[in-house]
TIGUMI-327215 format. One record per residue (C-alpha): residue in three letters; z, y, x. Coordinates in steps of 0.02 Angstrom, whole numbers, padded with zeros to 5 digits, always signed. Each point is the difference from the previous one (the first is absolute). Example, Ala and Ser with C-alpha at 12.3 -4.5 7.8 and 13.67 -1.06 7.14 Angstrom:
<nodes>
ALA+00390-00225+00615SER-00033+00172+00069
</nodes>
This chain:
<nodes>
MET+01461+01048-00668ASN+00038+00149+00111VAL-00095+00152-00041PRO-00011+00180+00072GLU+00099+00142-00086GLY-00103+00066-00140TRP-00082-00167-00040GLU+00034-00121-00140VAL-00019-00186-00037LYS-00070-00055-00172ALA-00100-00138-00076ILE-00188+00035-00007ASP+00001-00006-00194THR+00109+00154-00003TYR-00143+00100+00071PHE-00153-00061-00090LYS-00067-00121-00131LEU-00137-00121+00044LYS-00136-00061-00111SER-00140-00134+00017GLY-00181+00056+00001GLU-00138-00055-00116THR-00146-00121+00006LYS-00136+00046+00123PRO-00140+00105-00084ILE-00157-00099-00041ASP-00102+00135+00086THR+00088-00026+00170ALA-00129+00002+00138SER-00025+00051+00178TYR-00032+00178-00057GLY+00080+00119-00126ASN+00099+00161-00008TYR+00175-00075+00007PRO+00075-00145+00104VAL+00065-00155-00084TYR+00165-00061+00081GLY+00062-00179-00006GLY+00144-00088+00087ASN-00082+00022+00174GLY-00078+00171-00014ILE-00172+00057-00064THR-00099-00139-00079GLY-00145+00109-00063TYR-00046+00159-00091THR-00020+00057-00178ASP-00034+00153-00105SER+00162-00023-00103ILE+00183+00035+00047ASN+00168-00053-00066ASN+00098+00111+00117ASN-00031+00191+00027LYS+00152+00050+00102GLU+00073-00029+00172THR+00093-00168+00001LEU+00042-00148+00102ILE-00083-00169-00022ILE+00091-00161+00053GLY-00096-00162+00014ARG+00074-00123-00124VAL-00075-00172+00033GLY-00075-00093+00146GLU+00048-00039+00181TYR-00004+00187+00042CYS+00093+00065-00149GLY+00111+00148+00040SER-00136+00101+00071ILE+00023+00187-00036TYR-00138+00129-00043LEU+00023+00187-00038VAL-00137+00045-00125LYS-00058+00130-00126LYS-00140-00029-00125CYS-00044-00188-00005TRP+00005-00160-00102ILE+00148-00116+00030THR-00022-00182-00044ASP+00130-00121-00061ASN+00016-00076+00173ALA+00100+00157+00049LEU+00148+00105-00056PHE+00007+00189+00002ILE+00127+00134-00029GLU-00016+00045-00184LYS+00145+00127-00008GLN+00116+00085+00121ILE+00181-00015-00052SER+00076+00100+00142LYS-00090+00132+00105PHE-00072-00058+00162ASN-00151+00041+00112MET-00139-00127-00036LYS-00068+00000+00176TYR+00179-00030+00069MET+00024-00146-00120PHE-00170-00069+00059TYR+00065-00005+00183LYS+00172-00065-00057LEU-00069-00147-00097SER-00127-00039+00133PHE+00142-00006+00129LEU+00096-00123-00113ASN-00140-00131+00011LEU+00014-00055-00181ASN-00099-00157+00036GLN+00158-00080+00070TYR+00078+00004-00170LYS-00141-00091-00093ALA+00042-00151-00113GLU-00076-00159+00070THR-00009-00102-00164GLY-00186-00041-00006GLN-00100+00154+00040PRO+00093+00136+00100LEU+00062+00131-00122LEU+00095+00165-00005ASN+00052+00072-00168GLN+00094+00152-00070THR+00171-00085+00007ILE-00014-00062+00185ILE-00054+00172+00056GLY+00114+00100-00115ASN+00160-00089+00062LEU-00033+00045+00182GLN+00116+00124+00074ILE-00074+00144+00099ASN+00071+00154+00091LEU-00083+00170+00003PRO+00042+00186+00018LYS+00069+00082-00157GLU-00095+00159+00039LEU-00185+00002-00039GLU-00028+00119+00148GLU+00055-00129+00128GLN-00108-00134-00084GLN-00148+00119+00008LYS+00032+00038+00186ILE+00010-00189+00044ALA-00156-00037-00101LYS-00094+00143+00087ILE+00043-00065+00172LEU-00055-00175-00044SER-00161+00058-00083THR-00044+00103+00154LEU+00022-00152+00105ASP-00110-00098-00120LYS-00138+00128+00014THR+00011-00005+00189ILE-00013-00189-00003GLU-00147+00005-00117SER-00093+00123+00109THR+00036-00101+00155ALA-00060-00161-00086LYS-00163+00092-00050LEU-00022+00054+00181ILE+00033-00176+00061ASP-00124-00071-00126LYS-00131+00127+00061GLU+00032-00050+00182LYS-00015-00185-00046SER-00163+00035-00083ILE-00064+00085+00158LYS+00063-00140+00108LYS-00081-00132-00107GLY-00169+00086+00018LEU+00022+00021+00184MET+00052-00182+00021HIS-00159-00053-00088ASP-00108+00103+00120LEU+00093-00054+00158LEU+00020-00187-00044THR-00178-00024-00062ASN-00093+00115+00117GLY+00115+00035+00147ILE-00023+00135+00126ASP-00126+00017+00140LYS+00021+00048+00181ASN-00003+00184-00051ASN+00145-00031-00120LYS-00116+00026-00148ILE+00010-00105-00155ARG-00156-00108-00009THR-00116+00005-00152PRO-00158-00102-00041GLN-00098+00171+00007THR+00057+00040+00179HIS+00029-00169+00083LEU-00075-00175+00013TYR+00056-00132-00125LYS-00036-00180-00033GLN+00013-00122-00145SER+00143-00120-00007GLU+00093-00115-00124LEU+00102+00153-00046GLY-00148+00116-00019LEU-00049+00139+00121ILE+00110+00015+00157PRO-00019+00102+00159GLU-00116-00080+00129GLU+00142-00018+00124TRP+00113-00095-00120GLU+00013-00189-00043VAL+00063-00102-00146VAL+00132-00129+00039ASN+00116-00113-00099LEU+00176+00071-00004GLY+00071-00169+00044SER-00099+00005+00165ILE+00091+00153+00067VAL+00173-00013-00074LYS+00121-00136-00053ILE+00067+00021-00175VAL+00169-00085-00037GLY+00124+00003-00143GLY+00174+00069+00013GLY+00163-00088-00004THR+00179+00030-00053PRO+00145-00051+00109SER+00140-00086-00095ARG+00108+00123-00086ASP+00141-00126+00013ILE+00011+00028+00185ASP+00084+00168+00026GLU-00035-00002+00185TYR-00185+00032-00035TRP+00026+00156-00096LYS+00148+00089+00079ASN-00032+00136+00132GLY-00183-00046+00008THR-00127+00104+00096ILE-00165-00068-00066PRO-00070+00063-00167TRP-00020-00125-00137VAL-00100+00066-00145THR-00080-00054-00165VAL-00141+00077-00095LYS+00121+00111-00099ASP+00052+00081+00160LEU-00176+00062+00038HIS-00057+00166-00069ASP-00175+00063+00042GLY-00006-00108+00151LEU+00173+00059+00063ILE+00159-00095+00010ILE+00122+00102-00095GLU+00146-00115-00004GLY+00047-00184+00036ASP+00127-00114+00079THR+00020-00043+00183ILE+00019-00172+00075LYS+00039-00067+00171ASP-00131-00075+00107SER+00090-00165+00007CYS-00071-00048-00168LEU-00180+00052+00025ASP-00054-00168+00068ILE+00060-00098-00160SER-00124-00020-00140ASP-00055-00144-00113GLY-00153+00092-00063PHE+00076+00040-00166TYR+00013+00186-00052ASP+00030+00113-00146PRO-00160+00074-00075HIS+00082+00044-00165GLU+00134+00122+00067GLN+00144-00111-00052THR-00050-00015-00181THR-00002-00189+00008ASP+00124-00134+00042TYR-00112-00076+00129VAL-00103+00046+00152VAL-00187-00044+00031PHE-00086-00086+00147GLY-00116+00115+00093ASN-00131-00134+00047ASP-00078+00004+00173ASN+00025+00186+00018ALA+00188-00005-00007SER+00113+00015+00152GLN+00077-00169+00013ASN+00095-00110+00121ILE+00102-00108-00125TYR-00099-00138-00083PHE+00051-00120-00139LEU-00109-00143+00056HIS+00043-00114-00147GLY+00036+00143-00120GLY+00164+00012-00089LEU+00077-00002-00177HIS+00012+00191+00008ILE-00187+00025+00027PHE-00120-00006-00148ASP-00183+00009-00041LYS-00013+00137-00132LYS-00192-00023-00012SER-00041+00174+00061GLU+00140+00006+00126ILE+00104-00106+00111ILE+00181+00055-00034LYS+00168-00030+00074ASN+00167+00012-00101THR+00138+00095+00089PHE+00186+00007-00032SER+00017+00177+00069ARG-00100+00072-00143THR+00082-00092-00139GLU+00170-00066+00064LYS-00052-00156-00098SER+00001-00167+00090LEU-00169-00067+00060LYS+00037-00161-00095ASP+00018+00094-00165GLN-00158+00105+00036THR-00094-00157+00040LEU+00057-00082-00164ASP-00055+00155-00096ASN-00172-00010+00078LEU-00016-00182-00043ASN+00044+00037-00181LYS-00148+00124+00007ASP-00119-00132+00069ILE-00001+00086+00170TYR+00015-00134+00133PRO+00054+00018+00180ILE-00108-00021+00147PHE+00085-00148+00079VAL-00060-00147+00100SER+00092-00158-00055GLU-00137-00132+00028GLY+00048-00153+00097THR-00122-00031+00144SER-00065+00122+00129GLU-00175-00015-00072GLN+00059+00036-00176LYS+00101+00148+00065LYS-00152+00071+00092ALA-00111-00027-00154LYS+00124+00106-00100ILE+00007+00129+00134ILE-00191+00031+00024HIS-00022+00020-00189ASN+00126+00145-00008ALA-00047+00166+00069TYR+00177+00047+00055LEU+00042-00169+00077ASN-00166-00013+00087HIS+00022+00174+00075CYS+00170-00050+00068PHE-00068-00167+00070LYS-00149+00085+00085SER+00119+00131+00071LEU+00108-00133+00080ALA-00158-00076+00084SER-00050+00167+00068ILE+00167+00073+00064GLY+00046+00022+00184THR-00026+00105+00154LYS+00009-00036+00185ASN+00191-00012+00020SER+00053-00025-00185SER+00113-00138-00067LEU+00017-00095-00160VAL+00174-00059-00051ILE+00006-00151-00119PHE+00165-00020-00094GLY+00052-00117-00138THR-00146-00120-00002LEU-00061-00145+00106LEU-00181+00016-00072LYS-00014-00184-00035ARG-00143-00089-00086ASN+00001+00114-00147GLY-00009+00152+00119ILE-00151-00053+00104HIS-00105+00145-00068ILE+00133+00122+00067ARG-00003-00086+00170LYS-00187+00014+00008ALA+00007+00188-00042ILE+00129+00026+00137ILE-00108-00096+00126LYS-00148+00110-00048SER+00101+00163+00021LYS+00002+00101+00159VAL+00189-00011+00018PRO+00030-00068+00181ASN+00185-00037-00022LEU+00084-00107-00136TYR+00187-00012-00024ILE+00047-00144-00115GLY+00175-00019-00078VAL+00067-00178+00004ALA+00167-00085-00016ASN-00024-00142+00122ALA-00122-00094+00114THR-00062-00102-00147ASP-00056+00155-00089ALA-00083+00059+00159SER-00102-00159+00011GLU-00079+00042-00167PHE-00103+00125+00094ASP-00070-00112+00136ASP-00171-00004-00081LEU+00005+00190-00013ILE+00034+00014+00186GLU-00146-00116+00039GLU-00117+00095-00110THR+00045+00169+00079LYS-00028-00074+00173LYS-00185-00024-00047LEU-00025+00182-00040LYS-00098+00119+00119TYR+00164+00096+00012PRO+00141-00125-00024LYS+00157+00059-00092LYS+00174-00007+00073ILE+00122-00084-00117TYR+00188+00025+00012PHE+00139-00081-00108TYR+00160+00079-00053ASP+00155-00049-00100TYR-00033+00076-00171ARG+00183+00003-00034THR+00028+00132+00133ALA-00135+00118-00075LYS+00076+00132-00116VAL-00157+00043-00096TRP+00080+00066-00161ARG+00083+00171-00015
</nodes>
């Protein structure tokens, strides 16, 4: 470890001795003369103390162990450690900043409950100025910055409170032609489902004026989507007070690809969730798949990108947990359709197929001849608004399988145009 001239490197336990606190007082409450400190800060107040000097408290147990607090008179519980005795001289406030900067949480033991003890902390090497005067100067600078930050935070909180009040007035009363905020005392109001509203206003369903859709995540396995992108791609964690603070960027080439599954759990699960009819979607698993499961309250999809575990192994794991895939394996077309209409996800996909299409759109069929057991799919395609069908076949015999489909489309008010192509020439896989 390189250190400036006049500094030294030593183990923490050469500077002070740590001790665990005591059981929380029985009179701990939301009021009292002295704070009670646990592993994550103040847990209540009491009229008793077990520390009457300036010292540092270090959270000992829990997910956030390693938190540092500079305190004076207080009660310290056995969920925390504190400096019982200084062995070498140092500035307490400087040590507070030093240990905070170290992020002690990263050194916690992960056996069972996260834990830090005297040995783990004591063995850590730190560097600091030998002279107390330099320690004091550094501590003073950082302390001044903390006070400025605290003052700024209070000012921001005050402005937020003012904004909240103003938003309430503007968004529930609005302003009149004279740019004055309406009030029931000065303007005409009427009763509505939401209570009193200005006479000029109306109540509408949100869905009648906006379309709400779920987000989507382009595949992380395709570098092309994420390199040198220009379009912001954000998750909930990137939003702060309504502003996008940070986030990735993607290329527009991947925006039109979505199977309707998204991540509502901020990457805390091994799967993604189907967004129902509100999701942005143009990829449909019409007969389900072994990687799609009904988790009772959610339709989920297993992904390799989140686990680097094969879909086969993930499917077997789910089966062992009595979680079964949404997968159509019935024999006849009637049986398949019965399975489809009795599952919310499959029925959504099936209805979507029957409703797709615009004036000049096309539907490309690849890898299936839609024989007897696919009649329900044929009927949905005929019902759709797609005017152009491109069907992949290997030979004339395969093409003849669609003679009845051609005849049925001729009877439509707007007949569909059907084209055949050699499926072996189509490179559909990346």
